[in-house]
VEXDREN-2710 file (C-alpha; in Angstrom, 1 decimal):
% VEXDREN-2710
k/r/px/py/pz
1/MET/36.6/13.7/-34.4
2/HIS/34.6/11.1/-35.9
3/ILE/32.7/10.6/-39.3
4/LYS/29.4/9.0/-38.8
5/SER/26.4/8.0/-41.0
6/ILE/23.2/9.7/-40.5
7/THR/21.0/6.6/-39.7
8/ASN/17.9/8.0/-38.0
9/GLU/15.4/10.9/-38.0
10/LYS/17.0/12.5/-34.8
11/GLU/20.4/12.6/-36.4
12/LEU/18.9/13.9/-39.6
13/LEU/17.0/16.7/-37.7
14/ASN/20.3/17.8/-36.0
15/VAL/22.3/17.7/-39.4
16/ILE/19.4/19.8/-41.1
17/LEU/19.6/22.4/-38.3
18/PHE/23.3/22.5/-38.9
19/LEU/23.1/22.9/-42.5
20/LYS/20.2/25.6/-42.1
21/ASN/22.5/27.8/-40.0
22/SER/25.4/27.2/-42.4
23/PHE/23.6/27.8/-45.6
24/LYS/21.2/30.4/-44.2
25/TRP/18.1/28.4/-45.3
26/SER/14.7/29.5/-44.2
27/SER/12.8/27.4/-41.6
28/ASN/10.3/26.3/-44.3
29/LYS/13.2/25.2/-46.6
30/ALA/14.8/23.2/-43.8
31/LYS/11.5/21.6/-43.0
32/GLN/10.9/20.7/-46.6
33/ILE/14.4/19.1/-47.0
34/ASN/14.0/17.2/-43.8
35/LYS/10.6/15.8/-45.0
36/SER/11.7/15.2/-48.6
37/ILE/14.9/13.1/-47.7
38/ILE/13.0/10.9/-45.3
39/ILE/10.5/10.2/-48.1
40/SER/13.3/9.7/-50.8
41/ASN/15.5/7.5/-48.7
42/ARG/12.9/5.0/-47.4
43/SER/14.7/2.1/-49.0
44/LEU/18.2/3.4/-48.1
45/ASP/19.9/2.8/-44.7
46/LYS/21.1/6.3/-44.2
47/TYR/20.5/10.0/-45.1
48/GLY/24.2/11.1/-45.4
49/TYR/27.2/11.7/-43.2
50/PHE/28.3/14.0/-40.5
51/ILE/31.6/15.0/-38.8
52/GLU/31.2/15.1/-34.8
53/GLY/33.8/16.6/-32.7
54/ASN/35.2/15.3/-29.6
55/ASN/32.6/17.4/-27.5
56/GLY/29.6/16.1/-29.6
57/LYS/29.4/19.2/-31.7
58/LEU/28.5/19.0/-35.4
59/LEU/31.4/20.2/-37.6
60/GLY/30.4/19.2/-41.0
61/ALA/27.7/17.1/-43.0
62/LEU/26.4/16.2/-46.3
63/LEU/23.2/14.7/-47.4
64/ILE/22.5/11.8/-50.0
65/PHE/19.2/11.3/-51.9
66/ASP/18.2/7.8/-53.1
67/GLN/17.7/8.2/-57.0
68/GLY/16.7/4.6/-57.4
69/TYR/18.3/2.3/-59.8
70/ILE/19.6/2.2/-63.3
71/ASN/20.2/-0.7/-65.6
72/TYR/23.6/-1.2/-67.3
73/ASP/25.4/-4.1/-68.9
74/SER/22.9/-6.6/-67.4
75/LYS/23.3/-5.1/-63.9
76/VAL/21.1/-3.2/-61.8
77/ILE/23.1/-0.3/-60.3
78/LYS/22.2/1.9/-57.3
79/LYS/22.0/5.6/-58.0
80/ILE/22.5/8.2/-55.2
81/ASN/22.9/12.0/-55.3
82/ILE/25.1/14.1/-53.1
83/SER/23.7/17.3/-51.6
84/SER/24.4/20.1/-49.3
85/TRP/27.9/19.5/-48.4
86/TYR/29.2/21.9/-45.7
87/ILE/32.4/21.8/-43.5
88/SER/32.9/24.4/-40.8
89/LYS/36.1/26.4/-41.5
90/SER/38.1/24.9/-38.6
91/THR/37.6/21.5/-39.9
92/ARG/38.1/21.7/-43.7
93/GLY/40.9/19.7/-45.0
94/TYR/41.7/16.2/-43.8
95/PHE/38.4/15.2/-42.4
96/SER/36.5/16.9/-45.4
97/LEU/38.4/14.4/-47.6
98/LEU/37.9/11.5/-45.2
99/MET/34.1/12.1/-45.6
100/ILE/34.0/11.9/-49.3
101/LYS/36.3/8.9/-49.0
102/LYS/34.0/7.0/-46.8
103/LEU/31.0/7.8/-49.1
104/ILE/32.8/6.5/-52.2
105/PHE/33.9/3.2/-50.4
106/GLU/30.4/2.6/-48.9
107/PHE/28.8/3.1/-52.4
108/LYS/31.8/1.8/-54.5
109/ASP/29.4/-0.3/-56.8
110/SER/26.8/2.7/-57.1
111/LEU/26.6/5.5/-59.5
112/ILE/27.2/8.7/-57.4
113/THR/26.0/11.9/-58.8
114/ASN/26.4/15.6/-57.9
115/ILE/24.3/18.1/-59.8
116/SER/25.2/21.5/-58.0
117/ALA/28.8/21.4/-56.8
118/ASN/30.2/24.8/-56.3
119/GLU/33.7/25.6/-57.7
120/LYS/35.7/24.4/-54.7
121/ALA/33.7/21.3/-54.2
122/TYR/34.0/20.5/-57.9
123/LYS/37.7/20.5/-57.7
124/ILE/37.7/18.2/-54.7
125/PHE/35.3/15.7/-56.2
126/LYS/37.5/15.7/-59.4
127/MET/40.4/14.7/-57.2
128/PHE/38.5/11.6/-56.2
129/GLY/37.8/10.5/-59.6
130/PHE/34.5/12.1/-60.4
131/GLN/33.8/12.6/-64.1
132/ASP/32.2/15.3/-66.0
133/SER/28.9/14.7/-67.7
134/THR/28.3/15.9/-71.2
135/ILE/25.1/17.5/-69.9
136/LEU/25.4/21.1/-68.5
137/ASN/23.4/22.9/-65.9
138/ARG/22.2/26.1/-67.7
139/LYS/20.6/29.3/-66.1
140/PHE/18.4/31.7/-68.0
141/LEU/17.0/35.0/-66.8
142/LEU/13.6/36.0/-68.2
143/THR/15.1/39.3/-69.4
144/SER/17.8/37.4/-71.6
145/ILE/14.9/35.3/-73.1
146/LEU/12.7/38.2/-73.8
147/LEU/15.7/40.1/-75.6
148/ARG/16.0/37.2/-78.1
149/VAL/12.4/36.7/-78.8
150/ASN/10.8/38.8/-81.6
151/PRO/8.1/41.0/-80.1
152/TYR/5.5/39.6/-82.7
153/ASN/6.5/36.0/-81.6
154/PHE/6.2/37.1/-78.0
155/LEU/2.6/38.4/-78.5
156/LYS/1.8/35.3/-80.5
157/ILE/3.1/33.0/-77.6
158/ILE/0.9/35.0/-75.1
159/SER/-2.2/34.4/-77.2
160/ASN/-1.4/30.9/-77.8
161/LYS/0.3/29.8/-74.7
162/ASN/-2.1/27.0/-73.9
163/LYS/-2.7/25.9/-77.5
164/PHE/0.5/23.8/-77.5
165/LEU/-0.4/22.1/-74.2
166/ILE/-1.8/18.7/-74.2
167/ARG/-3.9/18.5/-71.0
168/LYS/-4.8/14.8/-70.7
169/HIS/-2.0/12.3/-71.3
170/ASP/-0.5/9.1/-70.0
171/TYR/3.0/9.1/-68.8
172/ASN/5.6/6.9/-67.1
173/LYS/4.9/7.9/-63.4
174/SER/8.2/6.2/-62.2
175/LEU/10.1/9.2/-63.7
176/LEU/8.5/11.5/-61.3
177/LYS/10.1/12.1/-57.8
178/GLY/9.4/14.5/-55.1
179/ASN/7.9/17.7/-56.2
180/SER/8.6/17.2/-59.8
181/LEU/5.7/17.6/-62.4
182/ILE/5.2/16.6/-66.0
183/LYS/3.6/18.5/-69.0
184/LEU/3.0/17.4/-72.4
185/PHE/3.5/19.7/-75.4
186/ASN/2.6/19.5/-78.9
187/PHE/4.8/21.3/-81.5
188/ASN/4.2/20.7/-85.2
189/ASN/2.2/17.5/-84.5
190/GLN/5.1/16.2/-82.5
191/THR/4.8/15.3/-78.7
192/LEU/7.3/16.4/-76.2
193/GLU/7.2/15.5/-72.5
194/VAL/8.8/17.8/-70.0
195/ILE/9.4/17.1/-66.3
196/TYR/10.1/20.0/-64.3
197/SER/10.0/21.5/-60.8
198/ASN/9.1/24.9/-59.3
199/THR/11.6/26.8/-57.1
200/LEU/12.0/29.8/-55.0
201/LEU/15.1/31.9/-54.8
202/GLU/15.3/33.5/-51.4
203/LYS/17.1/36.9/-51.0
204/LYS/17.5/38.8/-47.7
205/TYR/18.2/42.3/-47.5
206/GLY/18.3/43.4/-43.9
207/LEU/14.8/42.8/-42.6
208/LEU/13.4/42.5/-46.2
209/LYS/12.9/39.0/-47.5
210/ILE/12.4/38.5/-51.3
211/LYS/11.3/35.3/-53.0
212/ILE/11.8/35.1/-56.8
213/ARG/10.0/32.2/-58.6
214/GLY/11.9/29.9/-61.0
215/THR/11.4/26.8/-63.0
216/ARG/13.9/23.9/-63.2
217/ILE/13.7/21.6/-66.5
218/LEU/14.8/18.3/-65.4
219/TRP/14.1/16.0/-68.3
220/THR/12.6/16.0/-71.8
221/SER/11.6/13.2/-74.1
222/ASN/13.2/14.6/-77.2
223/ASP/16.3/16.6/-77.0
224/ASN/16.1/17.9/-80.6
225/LEU/12.5/19.1/-80.1
226/PHE/13.4/20.7/-77.0
227/LYS/16.3/22.6/-78.5
228/LYS/14.0/23.9/-81.3
229/PHE/11.4/25.1/-78.9
230/TYR/13.1/25.7/-75.5
231/GLU/12.6/29.5/-75.6
232/LYS/8.7/29.1/-76.1
233/ILE/8.6/26.5/-73.4
234/LEU/10.5/28.7/-70.9
235/LEU/8.2/31.6/-71.6
236/TYR/5.2/29.2/-71.0
237/TYR/6.5/28.7/-67.6
238/PHE/6.8/32.4/-67.1
239/PHE/3.2/32.9/-67.9
240/GLN/2.2/29.8/-65.9
241/ASN/4.2/30.3/-62.8
242/PHE/5.5/33.9/-63.1
243/SER/9.1/32.4/-63.3
244/LEU/11.8/35.0/-63.4
245/PHE/14.5/32.6/-64.1
246/PHE/14.9/29.1/-65.5
247/THR/17.4/26.4/-65.0
248/VAL/17.8/23.4/-67.5
249/HIS/19.5/20.2/-66.3
250/CYS/18.9/18.0/-69.4
251/ARG/20.7/18.1/-72.7
252/LEU/20.3/21.4/-74.5
253/ASP/23.0/21.6/-77.2
254/ILE/23.0/25.3/-77.8
255/PRO/26.1/27.7/-77.6
256/ILE/27.4/28.3/-74.0
257/SER/27.0/32.0/-74.7
258/SER/23.2/31.6/-75.1
259/SER/22.9/30.8/-71.4
260/ASN/23.4/33.4/-68.6
261/SER/25.6/30.9/-66.7
262/ILE/26.5/27.3/-66.7
263/THR/27.8/24.8/-64.2
264/ARG/28.8/21.1/-64.6
265/GLN/27.1/17.9/-63.4
266/ILE/29.7/15.2/-62.2
267/TYR/29.4/11.6/-61.2
268/PHE/31.4/8.8/-59.8
269/TYR/31.5/5.3/-61.1
270/ASN/34.1/2.6/-61.1
271/GLN/34.4/2.7/-64.9
272/LYS/35.2/5.6/-67.2
273/ASN/32.7/7.4/-69.5
274/VAL/29.9/4.9/-68.8
275/PHE/27.4/7.4/-67.6
276/ASN/28.6/10.6/-69.1
277/ASP/25.5/11.0/-71.4
278/GLN/23.0/9.8/-68.6
279/ASN/20.5/12.3/-67.3
280/LEU/21.6/12.7/-63.7
281/ALA/19.0/15.3/-62.6
282/LEU/15.9/12.9/-62.3
283/GLY/15.4/11.9/-58.8
284/SER/18.3/14.3/-57.5
285/GLU/17.9/17.1/-54.9
286/LEU/16.5/19.2/-57.6
287/SER/13.3/17.1/-57.7
288/PHE/12.8/17.7/-54.0
289/PHE/14.1/21.2/-53.1
290/SER/11.7/24.1/-53.9
END
């Protein structure tokens, strides 16, 4: 078996098809990811890594997204995001670890992020020295938000849902990547920029396919203002996009019990606690996957 870099679009397509079958992606999602990573990684010399068996069969793969650069301590540091790591059951173990080791070695001077590791992947990444971010991924269901909102305030939000929205504004376009969008809100004469992306949760029940709309909040310009008005903002996206669930990937310092679920964001860098307060979501896979 060999671990190889994904260096061209033909290899990338083969990997996408492997991941599509492994993760049960729809054809539309696979096509979107393939297109998005080509756009994202224009200035990078690879799209990820794959494990190839002696018979040429794909046995594992992961994708990486180019997140651009970040300035730290008079240095310009490359920032990349790990996504969609899957290893076939027969190959898990030694070669899985070698793949991560190769990634870390080739990007040893970079900031390597992972936003959406599952529990098993999280433990493996931690073995390699990945650090916890202080920012959590939080998931909210519409039903839980509605239960916490006073009925009077809910009706007030319905009637005023567009009144706290600023329609024309200037913003830093470099913050937007992929499918991410920006809106500007006005609360108590204070301005709040919110970068978000729309998403679809696909569920299959036999022959029946269900798509559930959601919204990801990736970044806000004012943590305290967002904390104060986040319920109103999430309800705005319900009315705008008919979102039935929401995920927040920027700082929101509220009790853990206030979210329906949480997961951790992690990162690797060759110094400790340098980027633990850094927003890792901007430019990540979340900006490209619908």
